[in-house]
C-alpha positions in Angstrom: 0.0 0.0 0.0 1.4 3.5 -0.9 2.0 6.2 1.5 -1.1 8.3 0.6 -3.6 5.5 1.0 -1.9 4.5 4.3 -2.2 8.0 5.5 -5.9 8.1 4.7 -6.4 4.7 6.3 -4.8 5.9 9.6 -7.0 9.0 9.6 -10.1 7.0 8.9 -9.3 4.5 11.6 -8.6 7.2 14.1 -11.8 9.1 13.3 -13.9 5.9 13.7 -12.2 4.8 16.9 -12.6 8.2 18.5 -16.2 8.5 17.4 -17.0 5.1 18.8 -15.4 5.9 22.1 -17.4 9.2 22.4 -20.7 7.5 21.4 -20.2 4.7 24.0 -19.1 6.9 26.9 -21.3 10.1 26.5 -24.9 10.8 25.7 -26.4 13.5 23.5 -28.1 16.5 25.2 -31.7 16.5 24.2 -33.6 19.7 23.6 -36.8 20.4 25.5 -38.9 19.5 22.5 -37.6 16.0 22.7 -37.4 15.4 26.5 -40.3 17.7 27.5 -40.2 20.8 29.6 -40.6 24.6 29.4 -38.5 27.3 27.8 -39.1 30.9 28.8 -37.5 33.8 27.0 -37.3 37.0 29.1 -36.5 40.5 27.9 -35.1 43.1 30.3 -36.7 46.6 30.3 -35.5 50.0 31.5 -36.4 50.9 35.1 -36.6 54.5 36.4 -33.1 54.1 37.9 -31.4 51.4 35.7 -31.0 51.1 32.0 -31.5 47.6 30.5 -28.2 46.8 28.8 -25.8 43.8 28.7 -24.4 44.6 32.2 -27.8 44.9 33.9 -29.1 41.8 32.0 -26.1 39.8 33.3 -26.9 40.9 36.9 -30.5 39.9 36.3 -29.3 36.5 35.0 -27.4 35.8 38.2 -30.5 36.6 40.3 -32.6 34.4 38.1 -30.0 31.6 38.3 -30.5 31.5 42.1 -34.2 31.4 41.7 -34.1 28.6 39.1 -31.7 26.6 41.2 -34.0 26.9 44.2 -36.9 25.6 42.2 -35.3 22.1 42.3 -35.5 21.5 38.5 -33.1 18.9 37.2 -30.4 20.2 34.8 -31.9 23.7 34.2 -30.4 26.0 31.7 -30.1 29.7 31.8 -28.1 31.9 29.4 -28.1 35.4 27.9 -29.1 35.8 24.3 -28.2 39.1 22.7 -28.0 42.2 24.9 -31.4 42.1 26.6 -32.7 38.6 26.5 -32.4 35.7 28.9 -33.3 32.1 27.9 -34.4 29.8 30.7 -34.9 26.1 30.1 -36.7 24.0 32.7 -36.7 20.3 31.8 -39.7 18.4 33.1 -41.7 21.5 34.0 -45.1 21.0 32.3 -47.0 23.9 33.9 -45.1 27.1 33.2 -47.4 29.4 35.1 -45.9 29.1 38.5 -42.3 28.9 37.2 -42.8 32.0 35.1 -44.3 33.9 38.0 -41.5 32.9 40.3 -38.5 33.6 38.0 -40.0 36.7 36.4 -41.2 38.8 39.4 -39.2 41.8 40.5 -39.3 40.3 44.0 -38.4 43.3 46.1 -38.3 42.0 49.7 -38.6 44.6 52.4 -39.1 44.6 56.2 -41.1 47.2 58.0 -42.1 48.1 61.6 -45.9 48.1 62.1 -47.1 51.4 63.4 -50.8 50.7 63.7 -53.8 49.1 62.1 -56.9 50.3 60.3 -60.2 48.9 58.9 -59.9 51.5 56.0 -58.1 50.4 52.9 -55.0 52.5 52.3 -52.5 52.7 49.5 -49.4 50.7 48.7 -47.7 53.9 47.6 -45.4 55.2 50.3 -46.3 58.5 51.9 -43.9 61.4 52.4 -42.6 59.8 55.6 -42.2 56.4 54.0 -45.2 54.8 55.6 -47.9 52.8 53.8 -51.0 50.8 54.5 -51.4 47.3 53.2 -53.9 44.4 53.7 -53.1 42.1 56.7 -52.6 38.5 55.4 -53.6 37.0 58.7 -56.8 39.0 59.3 -58.9 39.5 56.1 -60.5 42.9 55.9 -57.9 44.4 58.2 -55.1 46.7 57.1 -51.7 47.4 58.7 -49.9 50.7 58.6 -46.2 50.2 58.0 -43.3 52.4 58.8 -40.4 53.2 56.4 -38.4 50.3 55.0 -35.9 49.1 57.6 -34.4 46.1 55.8 -34.3 44.9 52.1 -33.8 41.5 50.5 -30.1 42.4 49.9 -29.5 41.7 53.5 -30.7 38.1 53.3 -27.9 35.6 53.1 -30.0 32.4 52.7 -33.6 31.4 52.6 -34.8 27.8 52.9 -38.2 26.1 53.0 -38.5 23.8 55.9 -41.2 21.9 57.8 -42.3 23.5 61.1 -40.7 21.1 63.5 -42.5 22.6 66.5 -46.1 22.6 65.4 -45.8 20.2 62.4 -48.7 22.3 61.1 -47.1 23.4 57.9 -44.2 24.8 56.1 -42.1 27.9 57.0 -39.4 29.8 55.4 -36.2 30.2 57.4 -34.1 33.3 56.8 -30.5 33.9 57.6 -29.3 37.5 57.5 -25.9 38.9 56.7 -24.1 40.4 59.7 -25.2 44.1 59.3 -28.8 43.0 58.4 -28.8 40.7 61.4 -28.1 43.7 63.6 -30.8 45.7 61.9 -33.3 42.8 62.5 -32.4 42.7 66.2 -33.1 46.4 66.4 -36.5 46.2 64.6 -37.7 43.3 66.8 -36.3 44.9 69.9 -38.3 48.1 69.3 -41.4 45.9 68.6 -40.9 44.0 71.8 -41.4 47.2 73.8 -45.1 47.4 72.6 -47.9 45.8 74.7 -48.9 42.2 74.0 -51.4 41.8 71.1 -50.7 45.4 70.0 -50.2 45.8 66.3 -46.9 47.7 67.0 -45.5 44.4 68.4 -45.6 42.9 64.9 -43.0 43.2 62.1 -44.2 43.1 58.5 -42.3 41.3 55.7 -43.5 42.4 52.2 -42.7 41.2 48.8 -43.5 43.5 45.9 -45.6 45.7 48.1 -47.6 42.8 49.5 -47.5 41.6 53.0 -46.5 38.0 53.0 -45.9 37.6 56.7 -46.5 39.8 59.8 -45.2 37.8 62.8 -45.6 39.1 66.3 -42.5 39.2 68.6 -42.7 36.5 71.3 -43.1 37.5 74.9 -39.6 36.1 75.7 -37.9 38.8 73.6 -36.5 41.6 75.7 -37.4 45.2 74.9 -34.6 47.0 73.0 -32.7 43.7 72.7 -34.7 41.9 69.9 -34.1 38.6 68.1 -30.4 38.0 67.9 -28.5 35.4 66.1 -29.1 36.7 62.5 -32.0 34.4 61.6 -35.8 34.3 61.7 -38.7 32.5 60.2 -41.6 33.5 57.9 -44.9 31.8 58.6 -48.0 32.1 56.6 -49.8 28.7 56.4 -47.7 27.7 53.4 -47.8 24.4 51.6 -44.5 22.9 50.5 -44.6 24.4 46.9 -45.5 27.9 48.2 -42.7 27.8 50.8 -40.2 26.6 48.2 -41.2 29.3 45.7 -41.0 32.0 48.3 -37.6 30.9 49.5 -36.4 31.0 45.9 -37.6 34.6 45.5 -36.1 35.7 48.7 -32.8 34.0 48.2 -32.6 35.2 44.6 -33.1 38.8 45.7 -34.5 41.6 43.6 -34.0 41.9 39.9 -32.0 45.0 39.0 -34.4 45.7 36.0 -37.9 44.5 35.2 -38.4 41.6 32.8 -41.1 40.6 30.4 -41.9 37.1 29.1 -41.6 37.5 25.3 -41.7 33.8 24.5 -42.8 30.6 26.3 -42.8 27.1 24.9 -43.9 23.9 26.7 -43.7 20.4 25.3 -45.1 17.3 27.0 -42.8 14.4 27.6 -45.0 12.0 25.6 -44.9 14.3 22.6 -41.1 14.4 22.7 -40.9 10.6 23.2 -43.3 10.0 20.3 -41.2 12.3 18.1 -38.0 10.5 18.9 -39.6 7.1 18.2 -41.2 8.3 14.9 -38.0 10.0 13.7 -35.9 7.0 14.6 -38.2 4.6 12.8 -38.3 6.9 9.7 -34.5 7.2 9.8 -34.0 3.4 9.9 -36.4 2.7 7.1 -35.2 5.6 5.0 -31.5 4.8 5.4 -32.1 1.1 4.8 -33.9 1.9 1.5 -31.2 4.4 0.5 -28.5 1.8 1.3 -30.4 -0.9 -0.7 -30.8 1.5 -3.7 -27.2 2.5 -4.0 -26.1 -1.1 -3.5 -28.3 -2.2 -6.4 -27.0 0.6 -8.6 -23.3 0.5 -7.7 -23.0 -3.0 -6.4 -19.8 -3.5 -4.4 -19.0 0.2 -4.4 -22.5 0.9 -3.3 -22.2 -1.7 -0.5 -19.0 0.0 0.7 -20.7 3.4 0.5 -23.5 2.0 2.6 -21.0 0.9 5.2 -19.4 4.3 5.1 -22.8 5.9 5.6 -23.2 3.9 8.8 -19.8 5.2 9.9 -20.9 8.7 8.9 -23.9 8.4 11.3 -21.5 7.4 14.0 -19.1 10.3 13.3 -21.9 12.8 13.1 -23.4 11.7 16.4 -20.1 11.7 18.1 -19.3 15.2 16.8 -22.7 16.5 18.2 -22.0 14.9 21.6 -18.4 16.2 21.7 -19.4 19.7 20.8 -22.1 19.7 23.5 -24.7 20.5 20.8 -28.4 20.2 21.8 -30.3 17.7 19.7 -33.7 19.2 18.9 -36.6 17.7 16.8 -35.7 19.8 13.7 -32.1 18.9 14.5 -32.9 15.3 14.5 -34.6 15.7 11.1 -31.5 17.6 9.9 -29.3 14.7 11.1 -31.4 12.2 9.2 -31.6 14.4 6.1 -27.8 14.9 6.1 -27.5 11.1 5.8 -29.5 11.2 2.6 -27.4 14.2 1.3 -24.2 12.3 2.2 -25.0 9.9 -0.6 -24.4 12.7 -3.0 -20.6 12.8 -2.7 -20.4 9.0 -3.1 -22.6 9.1 -6.2 -20.5 11.9 -7.7 -17.3 9.8 -7.3 -18.8 6.6 -8.6 -20.3 8.3 -11.7 -17.0 9.8 -12.5 -15.2 6.5 -12.0 -17.8 4.9 -14.3 -17.0 7.4 -17.0 -13.3 6.9 -16.7 -13.5 3.2 -16.8 -15.9 3.1 -19.7 -13.8 5.6 -21.5 -10.6 3.5 -21.5 -11.9 0.0 -20.8 -8.8 -0.6 -18.7 -8.4 -3.8 -16.6 -6.8 -1.6 -13.9 -9.7 -0.7 -11.7 -7.6 1.4 -9.3 -6.9 4.1 -11.9 -10.6 5.0 -12.7 -11.4 5.0 -9.0 -8.5 7.4 -8.3 -9.5 9.6 -11.2 -13.1 9.6 -10.1 -12.2 10.8 -6.6 -9.8 13.5 -8.1 -12.3 14.8 -10.6 -15.2 14.8 -8.2 -13.3 16.8 -5.6 -14.2 20.2 -7.0 -17.9 19.5 -7.4 -18.1 17.9 -3.9 -16.5 20.9 -2.3 -18.6 23.5 -4.1 -21.9 21.7 -3.6 -21.2 21.2 0.2 -20.1 24.8 0.7 -23.4 26.1 -0.7 -25.2 23.9 1.8 -23.0 25.0 4.6 -23.8 28.7 3.8 -27.5 28.0 4.2 -26.9 26.0 7.4 -24.7 28.7 8.8 -27.5 31.3 8.3 -29.8 29.1 10.3 -27.4 29.1 13.2 -27.0 32.9 13.2 -30.6 34.0 12.5 -32.8 31.2 13.9 -33.7 30.6 17.5 -34.6 27.7 19.6 -35.0 24.2 18.0 -34.4 25.5 14.5 -30.9 26.7 15.5 -30.2 23.0 16.4 -31.2 22.1 12.8 -28.5 24.4 11.5 -25.9 22.9 13.8 -26.7 19.3 13.0 -26.9 20.0 9.2 -23.5 21.7 9.3 -21.9 18.9 11.2 -23.6 16.4 8.9 -22.2 18.1 5.7 -18.7 18.2 7.1 -18.9 14.6 8.2 -20.2 13.5 4.8 -17.1 15.0 3.1 -14.8 13.1 5.5 -16.6 9.8 5.0 -16.9 10.1 1.3 -13.4 11.5 0.5 -11.5 9.6 3.1 -13.3 6.5 4.5 -15.1 5.5 1.3 -11.9 6.0 -0.6 -9.9 3.8 1.8 -12.5 1.1 1.4 -12.7 1.5 -2.4 -8.9 1.4 -2.8 -8.7 -1.7 -0.7 -11.5 -3.4 -2.6 -10.1 -2.8 -6.1 -6.7 -3.9 -5.0 -7.9 -7.4 -4.3 -7.2 -10.0 -7.1 -10.7 -11.4 -6.8 -12.2 -8.1 -7.6 -9.8 -7.2 -10.4 -10.7 -10.4 -12.2 -14.4 -9.6 -11.8 -14.8 -5.8 -12.6 -18.5 -6.2 -13.0 -18.8 -6.7 -9.2 -17.6 -3.1 -8.6 -20.5 -1.4 -10.3 -18.3 1.0 -12.2 -17.8 -1.4 -15.2 -21.5 -1.0 -16.3 -23.2 2.0 -17.7 -26.3 1.9 -15.5 -29.9 2.2 -16.6 -30.2 5.9 -16.7 -26.9 6.4 -18.6 -27.8 3.6 -21.1 -31.2 5.2 -21.8 -29.5 8.6 -22.3 -26.9 7.1 -24.7 -29.7 5.5 -26.7 -31.9 8.5 -26.9 -29.2 11.2 -27.1 -31.6 14.0 -25.9 -30.9 17.6 -26.7 -32.5 19.2 -23.6 -31.0 22.6 -24.1 -32.3 23.0 -27.6 -35.8 23.8 -26.2 -34.5 26.2 -23.6 -37.1 28.9 -24.5 -39.9 26.5 -24.0 -38.5 25.4 -20.6 -38.0 29.0 -19.5 -41.6 29.8 -20.5 -42.9 26.8 -18.5 -40.7 27.9 -15.5 -42.1 31.5 -15.7 -45.7 30.1 -15.8 -45.0 28.1 -12.6 -43.6 31.2 -10.9 -46.8 33.1 -11.9 -49.0 30.4 -10.4 -46.9 30.4 -7.2 -47.0 34.2 -6.9 -50.7 34.2 -7.5 -51.1 31.8 -4.6 -49.1 34.0 -2.4 -51.1 37.1 -3.5 -54.6 35.6 -3.5 -54.5 33.1 -0.6 -51.7 34.7 1.4 -49.3 33.0 3.7 -50.5 31.3 6.9 -47.8 32.6 9.3 -47.3 30.7 12.5 -47.4 32.3 15.9 -43.6 32.7 15.8 -44.0 35.3 13.0 -47.2 36.9 14.1 -47.2 36.7 17.9 -49.9 35.0 19.9 -50.3 31.6 21.5 -50.8 28.1 20.2 -51.8 25.3 22.5 -52.1 21.6 21.5 -54.4 19.5 23.7 -54.9 15.8 23.7 -58.2 14.4 24.9 -59.2 11.0 26.3 -62.3 11.0 24.2 -62.5 11.8 20.4 -63.5 15.4 19.7 -64.0 16.7 16.2 -63.0 20.2 15.3 -66.5 21.6 15.1 -67.3 20.4 18.7 -64.0 21.8 20.0 -64.6 25.1 18.2 -68.0 25.5 19.8 -66.6 24.7 23.3 -63.8 27.2 22.9 -66.2 29.8 21.6 -68.6 29.3 24.5 -65.7 29.8 26.8 -65.3 33.3 25.5 -62.9 32.9 22.6 -65.0 33.1 19.4 -62.1 34.3 17.3 -59.8 31.4 18.2 -58.6 29.2 15.4 -59.4 25.6 16.4 -58.1 22.7 14.3 -57.5 19.0 14.6 -53.9 17.8 14.4 -52.2 14.4 14.9 -54.1 11.5 16.3 -57.2 13.5 17.3 -55.4 16.3 19.1 -56.9 19.8 19.1 -54.9 22.9 18.5 -56.1 26.3 19.6 -54.5 29.5 18.3 -55.3 33.0 19.5 -53.7 36.4 19.3 -53.7 36.8 23.1 -54.2 34.2 25.8 -53.1 34.5 29.4 -52.3 31.4 31.5 -55.6 31.8 33.3 -57.4 31.9 30.0 -55.5 28.9 28.8 -56.8 27.0 31.8 -60.3 28.2 31.0 -60.0 26.8 27.4 -58.7 23.5 28.8 -61.7 23.3 31.2 -64.1 24.0 28.3 -62.6 21.1 26.3 -62.9 18.7 29.2 -66.7 18.7 28.8 -66.7 17.0 25.4 -63.2 15.5 25.6 -62.8 14.0 29.0 -59.3 14.2 30.4 -57.4 16.9 28.6 -53.6 17.2 28.6 -51.5 20.0 27.2 -49.0 18.5 24.8 -47.5 21.7 23.4 -47.8 25.3 24.4 -46.1 28.1 22.5 -46.5 31.8 23.3 -44.7 34.5 21.3 -45.0 38.2 22.1 -46.0 40.5 19.2 -42.6 42.4 19.2 -40.7 39.1 19.1 -42.9 37.9 16.3 -42.1 41.0 14.2 -38.5 40.6 15.0 -38.4 36.9 13.9 -40.3 37.8 10.7 -37.7 40.4 9.9 -34.9 38.0 10.7 -36.5 35.4 8.3 -36.5 37.9 5.5 -32.9 39.0 6.2 -31.8 35.4 6.3 -33.4 34.7 3.0 -31.9 37.8 1.5 -28.4 37.1 2.8 -28.7 33.5 1.6 -29.3 34.6 -1.9 -26.5 37.2 -1.8 -24.0 34.7 -0.2 -24.7 32.1 -2.8 -24.3 34.7 -5.6 -20.9 35.9 -4.2 -19.5 32.4 -3.7 -20.6 31.2 -7.1 -19.2 34.4 -8.7 -15.8 33.6 -7.2 -15.9 30.0 -8.3 -17.6 30.5 -11.7 -18.1 33.2 -14.3 -20.8 35.7 -13.2 -23.2 34.5 -15.9 -23.2 31.0 -14.4 -23.5 32.4 -10.9 -26.5 34.6 -11.9 -28.2 31.6 -13.6 -27.7 29.4 -10.5 -29.1 32.0 -8.2 -32.1 32.7 -10.5 -33.0 29.0 -10.5 -32.6 29.0 -6.7 -35.1 32.0 -6.4 -37.4 30.1 -8.8 -37.3 27.0 -6.5 -38.0 29.1 -3.3 -41.0 30.8 -4.9 -42.5 27.5 -6.0 -42.1 26.0 -2.5 -43.6 29.1 -0.9 -46.4 29.2 -3.4 -47.2 25.5 -2.8 -47.6 26.2 0.9 -49.8 29.2 0.1 -52.1 27.2 -2.1 -52.3 24.4 0.5 -52.7 26.7 3.4 -49.8 25.2 5.3 -48.2 27.1 8.2 -45.2 29.2 7.5 -43.1 29.1 10.7 -39.5 28.8 11.8 -39.4 25.1 10.8 -40.6 26.0 7.3 -37.8 28.6 7.2 -35.3 25.8 8.0 -36.7 23.8 5.2 -36.6 26.8 2.8 -32.9 27.5 3.5 -32.2 23.8 3.0 -33.9 24.0 -0.3 -31.7 26.9 -1.2 -28.6 24.9 -0.4 -29.9 21.8 -2.3 -30.9 23.8 -5.3 -27.5 25.4 -5.7 -25.9 22.1 -4.9 -27.5 20.4 -7.9 -26.8 23.3 -10.2 -23.1 23.5 -9.2 -22.5 19.9 -10.2 -23.7 20.6 -13.7 -21.8 23.9 -14.0 -18.7 22.3 -12.7 -18.9 19.9 -15.6 -19.5 22.8 -18.0 -16.3 24.5 -16.6 -14.4 21.3 -17.1 -15.5 20.8 -20.7 -14.8 24.4 -21.6 -11.3 24.0 -20.2 -10.7 21.4 -22.8 -12.5 23.3 -25.6 -12.9 27.0 -24.7 -14.1 27.9 -28.2 -16.8 25.2 -28.2 -20.5 26.1 -28.5 -21.9 26.7 -25.0 -25.3 25.3 -25.7 -23.8 22.0 -26.9 -21.3 22.0 -23.9 -24.2 22.6 -21.5 -26.3 19.9 -23.0 -23.4 17.5 -22.7 -22.9 18.4 -19.1 -26.6 17.9 -18.3 -26.6 14.5 -20.0 -23.4 13.4 -18.3 -24.5 14.5 -14.8 -28.2 13.4 -15.1 -27.5 9.9 -13.6 -25.9 11.5 -10.6 -28.9 13.9 -10.3 -31.4 11.0 -10.4 -29.5 8.7 -8.0 -28.8 11.5 -5.5 -32.4 12.7 -5.6 -33.7 9.2 -5.0 -31.5 8.8 -2.0 -32.8 12.1 -0.5 -36.4 11.2 -1.4 -36.3 7.9 0.4 -35.3 9.7 3.6 -37.8 12.5 3.2 -40.7 10.3 2.3 -40.1 8.1 5.4 -40.0 11.3 7.5 -43.2 12.6 5.9 -45.1 9.4 6.4 -43.7 8.2 9.8 -42.3 11.3 11.3 -45.6 12.6 12.7 -47.2 16.0 12.5 -44.1 17.7 13.8 -42.1 16.8 10.7 -44.8 16.3 8.1 -44.9 19.9 6.7 -41.1 20.1 7.1 -40.7 17.0 5.0 -43.3 18.1 2.4 -41.4 21.4 1.8 -38.1 19.5 1.3 -39.6 16.9 -1.0 -41.0 19.7 -3.1 -37.7 21.5 -3.0 -35.7 18.4 -4.1 -38.1 17.6 -7.0 -38.2 21.3 -8.1 -34.4 21.6 -7.6 -33.7 18.6 -9.8 -35.9 20.0 -12.6 -34.8 23.6 -12.3 -31.1 22.8 -12.9 -31.9 21.4 -16.3 -34.9 23.5 -17.3 -34.1 26.9 -15.6 -30.5 27.3 -14.6 -28.9 26.0 -17.8 -31.2 27.9 -20.2 -30.6 31.1 -18.3 -26.8 30.5 -18.3 -26.8 29.9 -22.1 -29.0 33.1 -22.7 -26.7 35.2 -20.5 -23.6 33.9 -22.2 -25.0 34.7 -25.6 -25.8 38.2 -24.6 -22.6 38.7 -22.6 -19.9 36.5 -24.2 -16.6 36.1 -22.5 -13.7 38.1 -23.9 -12.0 36.4 -26.8 -9.1 34.1 -25.8 -5.7 35.8 -26.1 -2.7 34.3 -27.7 -0.5 35.9 -25.1 0.3 33.9 -22.1 0.4 37.1 -20.0 -3.2 38.0 -20.7 -4.5 34.9 -19.1 -6.8 34.3 -22.1 -8.3 30.9 -23.2 -7.0 30.6 -26.7 -6.5 26.9 -26.6 -2.9 26.9 -27.8 -1.7 24.9 -24.8 0.5 27.6 -23.4 1.0 27.7 -19.7 -0.6 31.1 -19.2 -3.8 30.3 -20.9 -7.0 30.0 -18.9 -10.2 28.5 -20.2 -13.4 30.6 -20.5 -15.9 30.0 -17.6 -13.4 30.5 -14.8 -13.6 33.4 -12.4 -10.7 35.9 -12.3 -9.6 34.5 -9.0 -9.4 30.9 -10.3 -7.8 32.2 -13.5 -5.1 33.8 -11.5 -4.5 30.6 -9.5 -4.3 28.6 -12.7 -1.9 31.0 -14.3 0.3 30.8 -11.3 0.3 27.0 -11.5 0.9 27.1 -15.2 -2.1 24.9 -16.1 -3.6 26.4 -19.2 -6.2 25.1 -21.6 -5.5 22.0 -23.7 -7.3 21.4 -26.9 
């Protein structure tokens, strides 16, 4: 074995061994949409004394961290997002009302001396001398007059919910004060101890957000002017365990430096996440098995080796996700499965090039066409994967929540697919063709036969580019239909882009949409959108819905539906909805610009413009399809749309890479004939790669459940449209642009970098960008006729 294959074998073995070790010793971190729980996004606001900025948000985050830790949630997550947002993840918390109330309150704890009582309701607003009148929690209808604030929550060192060991009557909150605060507490209680027994002045009031939560009286054993020493006390108030724990969390956390608003809230039931994992796993197994069977039938031994490499690809991708600490979300899981289907592309590109090389020379040496296939496919593999990475990167920077996970897993999947195809598959292929048994039986490899698609093309010799005006007319008509759907029917934006609340309920008894709609309307929500989803689940979508109103809707559905469980609950503030909608448009705009810039660097601007035009064509058709079908347009759809952008350009790049290669050999040749030759030569790859992706996506659409059905539909449409638009949109536009804007005539001078075809070292073929032309001049690789 030569040095280069040995080097690749060592790298492949090391990557597989490391990935296997990581997969066996560590577990993936599941997102809340897979394991169940609540995610709350808080946004800090300016207060009269403090501006909401990164610094104050960080201080608020630390306060919230103490509160979340005190809630006793397993593996909570809290982090700042941007300058003013804080994301709180609470695994296992299915009722977000109490958690949101606890972590989001300003929670200003204060301690006051009681100066008297009154039957007349006063005001919580402090008077000029700092006194105020508040309702007494222990005597309904009575009000206490409080003196100025003597102590704040900043002086509390620790707060803990404990069972009252003396009376065993309930739970109490034990407070430990800091040294200075402990001295102040002793002074307050010492002054109160001087008042007569049962006098209101003998009590000390503890308030939280201008509400008395406890007003204990000082015991008779406390000496006047001495007070309660020791730096600790207890808050009583007939608490149950949950109330005492929440109060301790608020007191221990202290006061937030700035107010916070809940701008987003998502809750997913554990059964929904478990069902999604099971459905996605089943779809993945079936889809991957069909894909592996398909490429094995088409490419025989090479296909079997590629299938084995795909299994190793899954291992490497999973290990990379675990090692990077990435969170695996439901869209991310779909991205992981989808990337497996797209990983077939690199293998198919290599095998098709190896077939061409073998059939061109009919050599008994199988190793040479395999080496040449890998070498010639390298450029197309890199370009096609970079375009997909650009789309995935935009998802990471512009998306939020689970969709960001899709961008991460898709990016990792694309990188891993390049490693497995160009390193692992090559090691396996080199080893296989080097065996004497295989050399004597080239038909086993799959590269010694033309294949059904290539045989049909060779027999029919289609001239697809000749009817380019007809194809462009058909493409334009489809775009008109899509735009008409968008204009006439409009887009059904999800709550993420409009703001509002969407709750999915499961019922123990079957309830049809009309019955559920009537129950929700009778509950006071006649404008709510009520639909059936999944296995008889009911979704309710409204512009505004408080937690109390959500419980009212749930109660209304219990009458016809029996036991009602909240499976999913999403609330998006209107300001956040507008922001996400703007981000979606920005992401799409940047995606188009990024693809155009990259393709302009790699190809001539005419080819780049044609590829981007076909990509926009594909995006409009997918969006128009969703408009006509009335499907929701949400962040998951945005993920699918950006993936369609990457896939569309991916397919076109493969064809244009072949155009560039042919024009290098014959820069003066007719572009229409060259383009038609490139389309015919790459069509087997297009069909075989598309079939691999469609197996995966169809399995996800059928078995992946409601959560992935629309996502899969968008991608299926994108794959089909992308395969067709390369031939019938991108290539005709490229030919038209080249005819109107021909490249400069090739120069005979080596210094000019022209593409004259004389074989001189300075000549560069037409179809290359200035950057690549310069690189080729520097390497001295000119055009050869």
